[in-house]
C-alpha positions as CSV (number, residue, x, y, z in Angstrom):
1,M,130.3,121.5,109.2
2,I,128.6,122.2,112.5
3,A,125.5,124.4,112.8
4,T,122.9,125.1,115.6
5,D,119.2,125.6,115.0
6,D,116.5,127.3,117.0
7,D,115.7,124.1,119.0
8,G,119.3,123.9,120.3
9,L,120.1,120.9,118.0
10,R,123.6,120.9,116.7
11,E,124.1,119.4,113.3
12,S,127.1,117.8,111.7
13,S,127.4,116.0,108.3
14,L,129.4,112.8,107.7
15,G,130.8,112.5,104.3
16,G,130.9,109.1,102.7
17,P,132.9,107.3,100.0
18,G,130.8,108.9,97.2
19,E,130.6,112.6,96.5
20,L,126.9,112.8,97.4
21,D,127.0,110.2,100.2
22,T,126.3,112.0,103.5
23,V,124.6,111.2,106.8
24,V,123.4,114.1,109.0
25,V,123.7,113.8,112.8
26,K,121.5,116.2,114.9
27,S,121.9,116.3,118.6
28,R,121.8,118.7,121.5
29,Y,124.9,116.9,122.8
30,L,126.9,116.7,119.6
31,N,130.1,117.4,121.5
32,H,129.7,114.1,123.3
33,I,129.2,112.1,120.2
34,D,132.1,110.7,118.3
35,L,130.8,110.5,114.7
36,G,133.4,108.1,113.3
37,N,133.4,107.6,109.6
38,L,130.8,106.8,107.0
39,T,132.1,103.8,105.0
40,A,130.7,101.4,102.4
41,R,131.2,97.8,101.4
42,H,131.2,97.5,97.6
43,S,130.5,94.6,95.2
44,A,133.4,92.4,94.1
45,D,133.8,94.5,90.9
46,G,133.5,97.8,92.8
47,S,130.6,98.9,90.6
48,R,128.0,99.3,93.3
49,V,127.7,99.8,97.1
50,L,126.3,96.8,98.9
51,R,126.0,98.4,102.4
52,F,126.8,101.6,104.2
53,Y,128.3,101.6,107.7
54,V,128.6,104.3,110.4
55,D,130.2,104.0,113.8
56,L,128.8,106.2,116.6
57,R,130.1,106.5,120.2
58,H,128.8,108.6,123.1
59,D,131.6,109.4,125.5
60,L,129.4,110.7,128.3
61,L,127.1,107.6,128.4
62,K,129.9,105.2,127.4
63,L,127.7,103.8,124.6
64,H,128.8,102.5,121.2
65,K,126.8,101.4,118.2
66,E,127.6,100.4,114.6
67,L,124.7,101.0,112.3
68,N,124.4,99.7,108.8
69,A,121.9,99.6,106.0
70,P,121.9,98.9,102.2
71,E,120.6,102.4,101.5
72,L,121.6,105.8,102.9
73,F,117.9,106.8,103.7
74,L,117.6,103.7,105.9
75,L,120.9,104.4,107.6
76,Q,119.8,108.0,108.2
77,H,116.6,106.7,109.8
78,K,118.5,104.5,112.1
79,V,121.0,107.3,113.0
80,N,118.0,109.6,113.8
81,A,116.4,107.1,116.0
82,L,119.6,106.2,117.9
83,V,120.7,109.8,118.4
84,A,117.2,110.7,119.7
85,Q,117.4,107.9,122.2
86,W,120.9,109.0,123.3
87,D,119.7,112.6,123.7
88,E,116.9,111.4,126.0
89,K,119.4,109.3,128.0
90,T,121.8,112.3,128.2
91,D,119.0,114.5,129.6
92,E,118.4,111.9,132.3
93,F,122.1,111.6,132.9
94,Q,122.4,115.3,133.3
95,K,119.5,115.4,135.7
96,R,121.0,112.6,137.9
97,R,124.4,114.4,137.9
98,A,122.8,117.6,139.0
99,I,121.6,115.9,142.2
100,F,123.9,117.0,144.9
101,G,124.3,116.2,148.6
102,G,125.9,113.0,149.9
103,K,122.9,111.1,151.3
104,A,120.5,112.3,148.6
105,S,122.9,111.2,145.9
106,A,123.5,107.8,147.6
107,E,119.7,107.3,147.8
108,Q,119.2,108.2,144.2
109,L,122.1,105.9,143.1
110,T,120.5,103.1,145.1
111,L,117.2,103.7,143.5
112,D,118.9,103.7,140.1
113,A,120.7,100.4,140.9
114,T,117.5,98.8,142.1
115,A,115.7,99.9,139.0
116,A,118.4,98.6,136.7
117,I,118.2,95.2,138.3
118,D,114.4,95.3,138.3
119,R,114.4,96.1,134.5
120,L,116.1,92.7,133.9
121,S,112.9,90.9,134.9
122,G,110.8,93.0,132.5
123,I,112.7,92.4,129.3
124,L,110.1,89.9,128.0
125,S,107.0,91.6,129.4
126,H,108.0,95.0,128.0
127,T,107.6,93.8,124.4
128,L,104.1,92.4,125.0
129,G,102.7,95.9,125.2
130,V,104.5,97.1,122.1
131,N,103.3,96.9,118.5
132,D,106.4,95.5,116.7
133,R,105.1,96.0,113.2
134,I,107.0,98.5,111.1
135,N,105.0,101.6,110.3
136,W,106.2,102.3,106.8
137,E,104.4,105.6,106.6
138,A,106.1,106.9,109.8
139,M,109.5,106.1,108.3
140,K,108.8,108.4,105.4
141,D,110.2,111.9,105.4
142,R,107.3,114.4,105.3
143,S,109.2,117.4,106.6
144,P,108.8,120.7,104.9
145,Y,111.7,122.4,103.1
146,S,113.6,124.5,105.7
147,G,116.0,126.1,103.3
148,Q,116.1,129.9,102.8
149,M,113.7,131.0,100.1
150,T,113.7,134.8,100.6
151,Y,116.6,137.0,99.4
152,D,117.6,138.8,102.6
153,K,119.8,141.6,101.2
154,P,117.9,144.9,101.0
155,E,117.3,146.6,97.7
156,P,119.8,149.6,97.2
157,H,118.3,153.0,97.7
158,R,119.5,156.6,98.4
159,L,118.2,159.8,99.8
160,K,118.1,162.5,97.2
161,T,119.6,165.9,98.2
162,K,117.7,169.1,97.6
163,E,118.6,171.5,94.9
164,P,120.8,174.4,96.3
165,Q,118.8,177.6,96.8
166,Y,119.9,180.9,95.4
167,V,121.1,183.3,98.2
168,A,121.1,186.9,97.2
169,P,124.2,189.0,98.2
170,E,123.9,191.8,100.6
171,I,124.0,195.2,98.8
172,G,125.2,198.0,101.1
173,F,125.1,201.7,100.9
174,F,128.6,202.0,99.4
175,D,127.8,199.3,96.8
176,K,125.0,201.5,95.6
177,L,127.1,204.6,95.9
178,F,130.0,203.3,93.8
179,G,128.0,201.2,91.4
180,R,129.1,197.7,92.6
181,A,125.6,196.4,93.3
182,R,125.1,195.2,89.7
183,T,128.4,193.4,89.7
184,K,127.8,191.6,93.0
185,L,124.4,190.4,91.7
186,E,125.8,189.1,88.5
187,T,128.6,187.3,90.4
188,A,126.2,185.7,92.8
189,A,124.0,184.6,89.9
190,T,127.0,183.0,88.1
191,D,128.2,181.3,91.3
192,H,124.7,179.9,92.0
193,H,124.5,178.6,88.4
194,H,127.8,176.7,88.9
195,V,126.6,175.2,92.2
196,V,123.3,174.0,90.8
197,E,125.1,172.5,87.8
198,N,127.6,170.7,90.0
199,W,124.7,169.4,92.1
200,R,122.9,168.2,89.0
201,Q,126.0,166.3,87.8
202,A,126.4,164.7,91.3
203,E,122.8,163.7,91.4
204,L,123.0,162.2,87.9
205,K,126.1,160.1,88.9
206,A,124.4,159.0,92.1
207,D,121.3,158.0,90.1
208,Q,123.4,156.1,87.6
209,E,125.3,154.3,90.5
210,L,122.0,153.4,92.1
211,A,120.6,152.1,88.9
212,R,123.8,149.9,88.5
213,Q,123.4,148.6,92.1
214,R,119.7,147.9,91.6
215,A,120.4,146.0,88.4
216,A,123.1,144.0,90.2
217,W,120.8,143.4,93.2
218,T,117.9,142.3,90.9
219,A,120.2,139.9,89.1
220,A,121.5,138.5,92.4
221,K,118.0,138.2,93.8
222,A,116.8,136.4,90.7
223,A,119.9,134.0,90.8
224,F,119.3,133.3,94.5
225,E,115.6,132.6,94.0
226,A,116.3,130.3,91.1
227,Q,119.0,128.5,93.1
228,A,116.6,128.3,96.2
229,Q,113.8,127.0,94.0
230,S,116.1,124.4,92.5
231,A,117.4,123.4,95.9
232,K,113.7,123.1,97.1
233,Q,112.9,121.0,94.1
234,E,115.9,118.8,94.6
235,F,115.0,118.4,98.3
236,F,111.4,117.2,97.5
237,A,112.7,115.1,94.6
238,A,115.1,113.3,97.0
239,Q,112.3,113.1,99.6
240,V,110.0,111.5,97.0
241,A,112.8,109.1,95.9
242,D,113.6,108.0,99.4
243,N,109.9,107.6,100.2
244,A,109.6,105.5,97.1
245,K,112.5,103.3,98.3
246,I,110.5,102.7,101.5
247,D,107.5,101.8,99.4
248,R,109.6,99.4,97.3
249,L,111.1,97.9,100.5
250,A,107.5,97.4,101.9
251,A,106.4,95.8,98.6
252,G,109.5,93.6,98.7
253,V,108.6,92.4,102.2
254,A,105.0,91.7,101.0
255,A,106.3,89.7,98.1
256,G,108.8,87.7,100.3
257,D,111.9,89.0,98.6
258,P,114.8,87.6,100.7
259,S,116.8,90.9,100.9
260,S,113.7,92.8,101.8
261,V,112.7,90.3,104.5
262,I,116.2,90.5,106.0
263,E,116.2,94.3,106.0
264,H,112.7,94.3,107.6
265,A,113.8,91.9,110.3
266,S,116.9,94.2,110.9
267,L,114.6,97.2,111.3
268,V,112.4,95.3,113.8
269,L,115.3,94.3,116.0
270,D,117.0,97.7,115.7
271,E,113.8,99.4,117.0
272,S,113.5,97.0,119.9
273,D,114.3,99.2,123.0
274,Y,116.2,97.5,125.7
275,D,116.8,100.7,127.6
276,D,120.5,100.5,127.0
277,L,120.8,97.4,129.2
278,F,123.3,96.0,126.6
279,E,124.6,96.6,123.1
280,K,122.7,94.7,120.4
281,A,124.4,92.9,117.5
282,F,123.0,90.3,115.2
283,E,123.3,88.7,111.7
284,I,120.4,87.6,109.7
285,E,119.9,85.2,106.7
286,Y,116.7,84.1,105.1
287,D,115.8,80.9,103.2
288,R,112.8,81.8,101.0
289,N,112.0,78.2,100.0
290,A,111.8,77.0,103.6
291,K,110.5,80.4,104.9
292,T,113.1,80.1,107.6
293,L,114.9,83.1,109.2
294,L,118.4,82.4,110.6
295,L,119.4,84.8,113.4
296,E,122.7,84.8,115.1
297,Y,122.2,87.1,118.1
298,R,125.0,88.4,120.4
299,L,123.9,88.0,124.0
300,P,125.4,90.2,126.7
301,S,128.2,88.7,128.7
302,P,127.9,88.2,132.5
303,D,130.2,91.3,132.9
304,D,127.4,93.4,131.3
305,M,124.9,92.6,134.0
306,P,124.2,95.3,136.6
307,R,126.2,94.5,139.7
308,V,125.5,97.4,142.1
309,K,122.7,96.6,144.6
310,A,122.9,99.6,146.9
311,V,125.0,102.8,147.5
312,R,125.6,104.5,150.8
313,F,127.4,107.8,151.5
314,V,130.3,107.8,154.0
315,A,130.3,111.3,155.6
316,A,133.7,110.9,157.2
317,S,135.5,110.3,153.9
318,G,133.0,111.9,151.5
319,E,133.1,108.6,149.5
320,F,130.3,106.4,148.2
321,K,130.4,102.7,149.1
322,E,128.7,100.2,146.8
323,T,127.1,96.9,147.8
324,Y,127.1,94.3,145.1
325,V,124.7,91.4,144.2
326,S,126.0,88.0,145.1
327,D,127.6,85.7,142.4
328,R,124.6,83.4,142.7
329,E,122.2,86.3,142.0
330,L,124.4,87.5,139.2
331,K,124.3,84.1,137.5
332,A,120.5,83.8,138.0
333,N,120.0,87.2,136.5
334,Y,122.1,86.3,133.5
335,D,120.2,83.2,132.8
336,H,116.9,85.0,133.2
337,V,118.0,87.7,130.8
338,G,119.3,85.3,128.1
339,Y,116.1,83.3,127.9
340,Q,114.0,86.5,127.9
341,I,116.0,88.0,125.1
342,C,115.5,84.8,123.0
343,L,111.7,84.7,123.5
344,R,111.3,88.4,123.1
345,T,113.2,88.4,119.8
346,L,111.1,85.5,118.5
347,H,108.0,87.3,119.5
348,E,109.0,90.6,117.9
349,L,109.9,88.9,114.6
350,F,106.7,86.8,114.4
351,E,104.5,89.7,115.4
352,A,106.1,92.1,112.8
353,D,105.7,89.4,110.1
354,E,102.3,90.5,108.8
355,H,102.9,88.8,105.4
356,T,103.8,85.4,106.9
357,N,107.2,85.2,105.4
358,L,108.5,83.4,108.5
359,E,107.2,80.0,109.1
360,R,110.2,79.2,111.3
361,I,112.9,81.1,113.1
362,L,116.3,79.8,114.1
363,F,117.7,81.7,117.1
364,N,121.4,81.1,117.8
365,G,122.5,83.1,120.8
366,Y,126.2,83.6,121.2
367,A,128.3,85.4,123.8
368,N,131.8,87.0,123.6
369,Y,133.7,86.6,126.8
370,I,137.2,86.1,128.2
371,D,138.3,82.5,128.8
372,R,139.7,82.7,132.3
373,S,141.9,79.6,131.8
374,S,143.7,81.1,128.8
375,G,143.0,84.8,129.0
376,R,141.9,84.7,125.4
377,D,138.7,86.3,123.9
378,V,136.2,83.6,123.0
379,S,133.0,83.7,121.0
380,A,130.6,80.7,121.4
381,T,127.0,79.7,120.8
382,I,125.4,79.1,124.2
383,M,121.8,78.7,123.3
384,S,119.9,77.6,120.2
385,V,116.3,77.0,119.2
386,L,114.4,76.4,116.0
387,V,110.7,77.2,116.4
388,D,107.8,77.2,114.0
389,R,105.2,80.0,113.9
390,K,102.2,77.9,115.0
391,S,103.9,76.4,118.0
392,F,105.2,79.8,119.2
393,L,102.0,81.7,118.7
394,E,100.2,79.1,120.9
395,V,102.4,80.2,123.9
396,D,101.1,82.8,126.3
397,L,104.3,84.7,127.0
398,S,102.7,86.8,129.7
399,R,102.5,83.7,131.9
400,V,105.5,81.6,131.1
401,D,108.8,80.9,132.9
402,P,111.3,81.9,130.2
403,K,113.7,79.0,130.8
404,A,110.9,76.4,130.9
405,C,109.3,77.9,127.8
406,F,112.7,77.8,125.9
407,K,113.1,74.1,126.9
408,S,109.6,73.2,125.9
409,L,110.3,74.7,122.4
410,K,113.2,72.1,122.2
411,G,115.8,74.8,122.8
412,V,119.3,73.7,123.4
413,S,121.6,75.1,126.1
414,A,123.7,74.1,129.1
415,S,121.9,73.8,132.4
416,T,122.9,77.4,133.2
417,L,123.7,80.0,130.5
418,S,126.1,81.8,132.9
419,A,128.4,78.8,132.6
420,L,129.0,80.0,129.0
421,A,129.3,76.4,127.9
422,P,129.5,76.2,124.1
423,I,126.8,74.0,122.5
424,A,126.2,72.7,118.9
425,P,123.5,74.9,117.3
426,V,120.2,73.2,116.5
427,M,120.9,74.2,112.9
428,K,123.4,76.5,111.2
429,L,122.7,77.1,107.6
430,N,125.7,77.5,105.3
431,K,125.1,81.0,104.1
432,E,127.6,80.7,101.2
433,D,126.3,77.3,99.9
434,R,124.8,77.9,96.5
435,R,124.5,74.2,95.6
436,F,120.9,73.8,96.9
437,I,118.3,73.4,94.2
438,D,114.5,73.2,94.3
439,A,113.1,69.8,95.2
440,R,110.8,67.6,93.2
441,D,108.3,65.3,94.9
442,Q,108.3,61.8,93.5
443,A,106.3,59.7,96.0
444,E,102.9,60.6,94.3
445,F,104.1,58.9,91.1
446,L,105.0,55.5,92.9
447,D,102.9,52.4,93.3
448,D,103.5,48.7,94.0
449,T,104.7,48.2,90.5
450,T,107.5,50.9,90.6
451,N,110.9,49.3,90.7
452,L,113.2,51.7,92.6
453,A,116.3,50.0,91.3
454,A,115.3,51.0,87.7
455,M,114.3,54.6,88.4
456,D,116.0,57.5,86.8
457,W,119.0,58.2,89.1
458,E,118.0,61.9,89.5
459,D,114.4,61.0,90.4
460,F,115.7,58.5,92.9
461,E,117.8,61.2,94.7
462,H,114.7,63.4,94.9
463,L,112.7,60.5,96.3
464,V,115.3,59.9,99.0
465,R,115.2,63.6,99.9
466,E,111.4,63.5,100.1
467,V,111.2,60.5,102.4
468,F,113.9,61.9,104.8
469,E,112.1,65.3,104.8
470,K,108.9,63.4,106.0
471,E,111.0,61.6,108.6
472,F,112.6,64.8,110.0
473,A,109.4,67.0,109.7
474,A,108.0,65.8,113.0
475,R,111.0,67.4,114.9
476,G,111.3,70.5,112.8
477,G,114.2,69.3,110.5
478,E,114.9,70.3,107.0
479,V,116.3,68.4,104.0
480,R,117.8,70.2,100.9
481,I,118.9,68.5,97.7
482,T,122.1,69.6,95.8
483,Q,122.6,70.2,92.1
484,S,124.0,67.4,90.1
485,S,127.8,67.9,90.1
486,N,131.1,66.4,91.3
487,D,131.2,68.6,94.3
488,G,132.1,66.0,96.9
489,G,129.3,63.6,96.1
490,V,126.6,65.3,98.3
491,D,123.1,64.4,97.2
492,A,121.2,66.0,100.1
493,V,121.9,67.8,103.3
494,A,119.7,67.5,106.3
495,F,119.5,69.9,109.3
496,D,118.2,68.0,112.3
497,P,117.3,70.1,115.4
498,D,117.3,67.1,117.7
499,P,119.7,68.1,120.6
500,I,121.1,64.6,120.9
501,T,121.2,63.0,117.4
502,G,120.8,66.2,115.4
503,G,123.1,68.5,113.5
504,K,124.2,68.6,109.9
505,I,123.7,65.3,108.1
506,V,125.1,64.3,104.7
507,I,122.9,61.9,102.7
508,Q,124.0,60.1,99.6
509,A,121.7,58.0,97.4
510,K,123.1,55.1,95.3
511,R,120.7,53.5,92.9
512,Y,122.8,50.4,92.5
513,T,121.9,46.9,91.2
514,R,125.1,45.4,92.6
515,T,126.6,45.1,96.1
516,V,128.0,48.5,97.3
517,G,131.7,48.3,98.1
518,V,133.8,50.0,100.7
519,A,134.9,52.8,98.2
520,A,131.4,54.4,98.4
521,V,131.5,54.4,102.2
522,R,135.0,55.9,102.2
523,D,133.8,58.6,99.8
524,L,130.9,59.4,102.2
525,Y,133.2,59.7,105.2
526,G,135.5,62.1,103.3
527,T,132.5,64.2,102.3
528,M,131.3,64.3,106.0
529,Q,134.7,65.6,107.1
530,H,134.7,68.2,104.3
531,E,131.2,69.4,105.1
532,Q,131.8,69.3,108.9
533,A,128.7,67.1,109.2
534,S,127.8,65.3,112.4
535,R,126.5,62.2,110.7
536,G,126.3,60.5,107.3
537,I,123.7,58.3,105.7
538,L,124.3,56.1,102.6
539,V,121.1,54.9,101.0
540,T,121.1,52.2,98.3
541,T,118.7,49.9,96.5
542,A,121.1,47.0,96.9
543,D,123.2,45.8,99.8
544,Y,126.7,46.4,101.3
545,G,129.8,44.2,101.2
546,P,131.6,43.1,104.4
547,D,134.4,45.6,103.9
548,A,131.8,48.4,103.8
549,H,130.3,47.3,107.1
550,K,133.7,47.0,108.6
551,F,134.8,50.5,107.6
552,S,131.6,52.1,108.9
553,S,131.8,50.4,112.3
554,G,132.5,52.9,115.1
555,K,131.8,55.9,112.8
556,P,128.7,58.1,112.7
557,I,127.6,56.4,109.5
558,T,124.3,54.7,108.8
559,L,124.2,52.2,105.9
560,M,120.6,51.8,104.6
561,T,119.9,48.8,102.3
562,G,117.1,48.5,99.8
563,A,115.0,46.6,102.4
564,N,115.6,49.5,104.9
565,L,114.5,52.0,102.3
566,L,111.3,50.1,101.5
567,H,110.5,49.9,105.2
568,L,111.1,53.7,105.6
569,L,108.9,54.4,102.6
570,G,106.1,52.2,104.0
571,R,106.2,54.0,107.3
572,H,105.1,57.1,105.4
573,G,102.5,55.4,103.3
574,I,104.7,55.1,100.1
575,N,104.5,51.8,98.2
576,A,107.2,50.6,95.8
577,K,109.3,47.5,95.1
578,I,113.0,46.7,94.5
579,D,113.8,44.0,91.9
580,L,117.5,44.0,91.2
581,R,117.4,41.3,88.5
582,E,114.6,43.1,86.6
583,A,116.4,46.4,87.0
584,R,119.6,44.9,85.5
585,K,117.7,43.7,82.5
586,T,115.9,47.0,82.1
587,M,119.2,48.9,82.4
588,N,120.9,46.7,79.9
589,L,118.1,47.3,77.4
590,R,118.2,51.0,78.1
591,D,122.0,51.3,77.9
592,F,122.7,49.0,75.0
593,G,119.5,48.3,73.2
């Protein structure tokens, strides 16, 4: 259904998968907007909607955006903001198109091209003057009810006719002479009586019909007003319910609820205005225990960069001739844009995080492009950085060189982003891995008398995780322990951001009192391949046999003996001992005594 209001806004409703699922699009240029479909992704059992999606295209501006949200009211908010931006851009587009005259148009197009290139250098500085925090109150719908409340059909009425007047007959000379005067008077009186009676009957019927119409009108008016009042109450009830959802979302963010933190980050990035330089797309995950936000952000491709440098009008042909930036300038612009987008995104997320849910943010920037050697579409990560809040907030973004700043934060990328060289991300959390469990610290319970070889095997795994976490902490790494199971033998997974030696590392702990054979090393290597890990570490309280060392040679496997483990513990101020003979005696007593 399409309607137009007094402000010239045309309105159309998109129906969704549910009977009551609708999103309203209001725009002065609705004829240029392809509304697409309102769809939903359901839970596995189909009992509930997990997320709503709507796809919008603007044929005049050649823009496209897919919006999504877990609730319709959030999706409606995003649609309203996007369409409002598109209307402003369309206004500007119409103004530019209205410029006529060859030279004037060429000059204007040159100014536009120069402005587009100049905007590239202001991507980072633009956000420094913007408050990126979400204004929850501004998101709420406070609009008055605009539905019709007054019954607009007039009350039935009629104009009453006057009672017919008696008109006396003319009595002539001969009427008197021949005695007809009396008869004429009596006939006139009788006729008048019939006329008056007919008039009275007609008036009676008219009054009865009016009474029926008024009764019907009164009933219709009462029904309309009841329906209007009900619609008004439903409108405000829905408004209150949607505003309550915003309050719950804000409360969820304040409490650190993962889904709320993710949606909050999505709102922040959706509201970041890049002036249509490129189309934004991203995926977000959140690790509540580590307070780490994982962001996979789609960067523009070099083909998305402004290429036109100047435009001139050729009077002889009536054509416009364009001058383009050089390949060198294009590549430099692309690099500058990529590093700015990364720093700007980190700034916006940290600034908007007023409840300190984000201690660290992982930014993996990927690009979609055509591989010129194969002609195939390729998607690859070309930049990656894991940065903690304290380090980032110490940076004065108004004075930095974006690339130098990115590198100082230990960001990883090729020498030039425009080369589109794939890199291994600093860290890439497995979003589907549900094996991770809460860690338990063990070091505080150890002293010189603690025999690691006789520890409870589960406590030993937590101790190994703890010491490796201390080892990786200096470079921003993370170590997670897995639940006890037979799921490939993984005891812990480390995510090391070091660009040379880092990546995903599988750690297995073996609290053995005998020499570790080659079978354990083979198992670790198989687990590494299954987990797609870059390295494996096997930690034991004992030593390794010659076959184990031979198998690990030339492979990204580190074999740590009991002596190596004690040295690593001592480096972090943790004292303990390893006595295999004593442990064997203790284990025998425990197992058989």
